[in-house]
C-alpha positions as CSV (number, residue, x, y, z in Angstrom):
1,F,-19.5,-52.5,89.2
2,A,-21.9,-51.0,91.7
3,L,-21.2,-53.9,94.1
4,F,-17.5,-53.6,93.7
5,S,-17.6,-49.8,94.3
6,S,-19.6,-50.2,97.5
7,N,-16.9,-52.4,98.9
8,W,-13.9,-50.4,97.7
9,L,-11.1,-50.3,100.3
10,V,-13.1,-52.4,102.8
11,S,-10.8,-54.5,105.0
12,N,-11.3,-57.6,107.1
13,C,-13.0,-59.6,104.4
14,N,-13.1,-63.3,105.1
15,D,-14.3,-66.7,104.0
16,P,-16.8,-67.7,102.7
17,N,-18.2,-64.4,101.4
18,W,-15.0,-62.3,101.0
19,C,-17.0,-59.0,101.0
20,D,-19.6,-60.1,98.4
21,H,-16.7,-61.8,96.5
22,T,-15.2,-58.4,95.7
23,D,-12.0,-59.4,97.5
24,I,-11.0,-61.3,94.4
25,D,-7.5,-62.3,95.6
26,T,-8.9,-63.2,99.1
27,D,-6.2,-61.3,101.0
28,G,-8.7,-59.7,103.3
29,D,-8.8,-56.3,101.6
30,V,-10.7,-54.9,98.6
31,D,-7.8,-53.0,97.1
32,V,-6.1,-52.0,93.9
33,Y,-5.2,-55.6,93.1
34,D,-8.8,-56.7,93.3
35,L,-9.7,-53.7,91.1
36,T,-7.0,-54.7,88.6
37,A,-8.4,-58.2,88.4
38,F,-11.9,-56.9,88.1
39,V,-11.0,-54.6,85.3
40,D,-9.0,-57.3,83.6
41,Y,-11.9,-59.7,83.4
42,W,-14.7,-57.2,83.0
43,L,-13.4,-55.1,80.1
44,W,-11.1,-57.6,78.4
45,D,-11.0,-61.3,77.5
46,V,-9.8,-63.9,80.0
47,S,-6.6,-64.6,78.0
48,Y,-5.1,-61.5,79.5
49,V,-2.3,-62.3,82.0
50,R,-1.1,-59.7,84.5
51,P,2.6,-59.5,85.4
52,P,3.5,-61.1,88.8
53,R,3.2,-59.1,92.0
54,I,6.8,-59.9,93.1
55,P,10.1,-58.1,92.7
56,E,11.5,-58.8,89.3
57,D,14.3,-61.3,89.0
58,P,16.9,-59.6,86.8
59,N,17.6,-63.0,85.1
60,I,14.0,-63.3,84.0
61,I,12.5,-61.1,81.2
62,Y,8.8,-60.7,82.2
63,C,8.1,-58.3,79.3
64,Q,10.0,-56.3,76.7
65,K,10.3,-52.6,77.6
66,D,8.4,-50.5,75.1
67,P,10.4,-47.4,74.1
68,N,7.2,-45.7,73.0
69,I,5.6,-45.8,76.5
70,I,7.7,-43.9,79.0
71,Y,7.2,-43.3,82.7
72,S,9.5,-40.6,84.1
73,I,9.9,-39.0,87.6
74,V,10.4,-35.3,87.1
75,D,10.2,-32.0,89.1
76,A,8.0,-29.1,88.2
77,N,10.6,-28.0,85.6
78,G,10.7,-31.4,83.9
79,L,14.2,-32.2,85.3
80,S,15.2,-35.7,86.4
81,D,18.5,-34.8,88.1
82,I,18.6,-32.0,90.7
83,T,20.6,-30.7,93.7
84,M,18.8,-29.9,97.0
85,D,19.7,-28.9,100.5
86,V,19.2,-31.4,103.3
87,N,15.7,-31.1,105.0
88,D,14.3,-29.4,101.9
89,V,11.2,-30.9,100.3
90,V,10.1,-31.1,96.7
91,T,7.0,-32.1,94.8
92,L,7.7,-34.7,92.1
93,Y,5.6,-36.0,89.3
94,I,5.1,-39.2,87.4
95,D,5.0,-38.1,83.8
96,M,3.7,-40.5,81.0
97,Q,4.3,-40.4,77.3
98,T,2.6,-43.0,75.1
99,F,2.9,-41.6,71.6
100,G,-0.7,-42.6,70.9
101,R,-0.7,-46.0,72.6
102,D,-3.8,-46.9,74.7
103,M,-3.3,-46.9,78.5
104,Q,-6.2,-47.4,80.8
105,I,-4.8,-48.6,84.1
106,F,-1.6,-48.0,86.0
107,S,-0.2,-49.3,89.3
108,I,3.2,-47.8,90.1
109,E,5.5,-47.8,93.0
110,V,8.3,-45.4,93.7
111,H,11.2,-46.7,95.8
112,I,14.1,-44.9,97.5
113,S,17.6,-46.2,96.8
114,D,18.3,-45.9,100.6
115,P,15.4,-45.1,102.9
116,N,17.8,-43.8,105.5
117,L,18.7,-40.8,103.3
118,G,15.2,-39.4,102.6
119,S,11.5,-40.0,102.9
120,I,8.4,-40.0,100.8
121,D,5.0,-38.9,102.2
122,N,3.1,-42.1,101.6
123,T,0.1,-41.3,103.9
124,A,-2.6,-43.6,102.7
125,Y,-5.6,-42.3,100.7
126,D,-8.7,-41.9,102.9
127,P,-11.9,-42.6,100.9
128,N,-13.9,-41.0,103.6
129,D,-11.9,-37.7,103.5
130,P,-10.4,-37.4,100.0
131,P,-7.8,-36.3,99.4
132,G,-7.1,-36.6,103.2
133,T,-4.0,-35.4,105.0
134,G,-1.4,-36.8,102.6
135,T,0.3,-34.8,99.9
136,A,0.2,-37.5,97.2
137,R,-2.3,-37.0,94.3
138,I,-3.6,-38.9,91.3
139,L,-3.6,-36.5,88.4
140,A,-4.3,-38.7,85.4
141,Q,-7.0,-37.6,83.0
142,P,-9.5,-38.9,82.1
143,R,-9.9,-41.3,85.0
144,S,-12.5,-42.7,87.4
145,S,-11.5,-40.7,90.5
146,G,-13.5,-42.8,92.8
147,L,-11.0,-45.6,92.2
148,D,-7.9,-43.5,93.0
149,Y,-5.5,-45.0,95.5
150,W,-2.1,-44.2,97.1
151,G,-0.3,-45.4,100.2
152,H,2.9,-47.1,101.3
153,G,4.6,-49.4,98.8
154,E,4.0,-53.1,99.0
155,L,7.4,-54.0,97.7
156,Q,9.2,-51.2,99.8
157,Q,7.2,-50.0,102.8
158,E,9.1,-46.6,102.7
159,G,8.1,-46.1,99.1
160,I,4.8,-45.1,97.7
161,E,2.2,-46.9,95.6
162,L,0.1,-44.9,93.1
163,F,-2.9,-46.3,91.3
164,G,-5.4,-44.9,88.7
165,V,-7.8,-46.3,86.2
166,S,-9.9,-44.9,83.4
167,L,-13.1,-46.7,82.5
168,S,-14.0,-44.2,79.8
169,G,-11.1,-44.3,77.4
170,S,-7.3,-43.9,77.2
171,I,-5.5,-41.9,79.8
172,S,-3.9,-38.8,78.2
173,D,-0.2,-38.1,78.2
174,G,1.1,-35.9,81.0
175,D,1.2,-36.2,84.8
176,L,-0.2,-39.4,86.2
177,A,0.4,-38.6,89.9
178,S,2.5,-36.5,92.3
179,F,4.1,-37.0,95.7
180,V,6.4,-35.1,98.1
181,Y,9.9,-36.1,98.9
182,T,12.1,-34.8,101.9
183,C,15.9,-34.9,101.7
184,G,17.5,-36.6,104.7
185,S,21.3,-36.4,104.7
186,D,24.3,-35.8,102.6
187,S,24.4,-38.2,99.6
188,Q,23.1,-39.0,96.2
189,V,19.7,-40.6,96.2
190,T,17.8,-42.3,93.3
191,L,14.0,-42.6,93.3
192,E,13.2,-45.6,91.2
193,I,9.9,-46.3,89.4
194,V,8.5,-49.9,89.6
195,N,5.8,-50.8,87.2
196,V,3.5,-53.1,89.1
197,D,0.8,-53.2,86.4
198,S,0.1,-51.1,83.3
199,S,-2.6,-52.2,80.9
200,G,-4.7,-51.1,77.9
201,S,-6.7,-52.6,75.1
202,G,-6.6,-56.0,76.5
203,V,-2.8,-56.3,76.8
204,S,-0.2,-55.8,79.5
205,L,2.1,-52.9,78.8
206,C,5.8,-52.6,79.8
207,P,6.8,-48.9,79.9
208,T,10.4,-47.7,79.7
209,L,11.2,-46.3,83.2
210,V,13.2,-43.1,83.9
211,N,14.3,-42.7,87.5
212,F,15.1,-39.5,89.4
213,T,18.4,-38.5,90.9
214,I,18.8,-36.0,93.9
215,N,22.2,-34.7,94.9
216,Q,21.6,-33.9,98.6
217,V,23.9,-31.2,100.0
218,G,24.3,-31.1,103.7
219,S,25.4,-28.5,106.3
220,A,29.0,-29.7,106.2
221,Q,29.2,-29.1,102.4
222,Q,27.5,-25.8,102.8
223,E,30.0,-24.7,105.5
224,S,32.8,-25.8,103.3
225,M,31.5,-23.8,100.4
226,S,30.9,-20.8,102.7
227,S,34.4,-21.2,104.2
228,G,35.9,-21.3,100.7
229,T,34.1,-18.1,99.8
230,S,35.2,-16.4,103.0
231,E,38.8,-17.3,102.4
232,I,38.7,-15.9,98.9
233,F,37.1,-12.7,100.2
234,E,39.8,-12.4,102.9
235,A,42.6,-12.9,100.4
236,S,41.1,-10.2,98.2
237,Q,40.9,-7.9,101.2
238,E,44.5,-8.6,102.1
239,A,45.6,-7.9,98.5
240,T,43.7,-4.6,98.6
241,T,45.3,-3.6,101.9
242,E,48.7,-4.4,100.6
243,Q,48.0,-2.4,97.4
244,M,46.8,0.6,99.5
245,T,50.0,0.3,101.7
246,S,52.2,0.5,98.6
247,D,50.4,3.5,97.3
248,E,50.8,5.3,100.7
249,M,54.5,4.4,100.7
250,V,54.9,6.0,97.2
251,E,53.1,9.1,98.4
252,W,55.3,9.3,101.5
253,L,58.5,9.0,99.5
254,E,57.3,11.6,97.0
255,S,56.6,14.0,99.9
256,I,60.1,13.5,101.3
257,W,61.7,14.1,97.8
258,T,59.7,17.3,97.4
259,E,60.8,18.5,100.8
């Protein structure tokens, strides 16, 4: 473990040493995937098999979704469907509910349904300056914070990858991580959770995933709403003016009759 920790997030590993063999998947970097393999074989038996690191084929069932383990993207109020103005930003959270199930490691990506309509701050974690300049955070408790990681998604570059692990027991229910999203242009956007790897007690876990919907309202819609409000106000003013004119007319007629 000490050797692995000393090489954490080191890059440019190569044959034959592969950074003291801590680059387990020999891709040149000591990253979350090496850590996952390390934890798999260190804490658990070798029969454990991790789900593939490829986009899921909808025709293949890799694992059955567990309704008692839920990952949700929510805002600070716990909502999963909101309306925002274009160019506004919002901090969103990955919430976990396990109902007592053991969860020790998670590797999650969040993807944008259309990266042209918004953006996620996926500035990579800097181990030399944690938490660095990025806005993402790993919040899970308990956890081994020295193994935290976030950065751009592997399956979608515009998305974000969030990784955390607890070497001292199950991760508690609640917020696993947070990130900041910026609205781009008029449209409805879905932020989708992708479960790359979730594990506990020697088994691979398949959480039920709850995505996040943002109805992005742009300037054109705002102007339309403002214009509609203005027209209603003007119509009201005209009606008031007409009413005042009628009253004045009655007073004038009464004055003539009196004379």
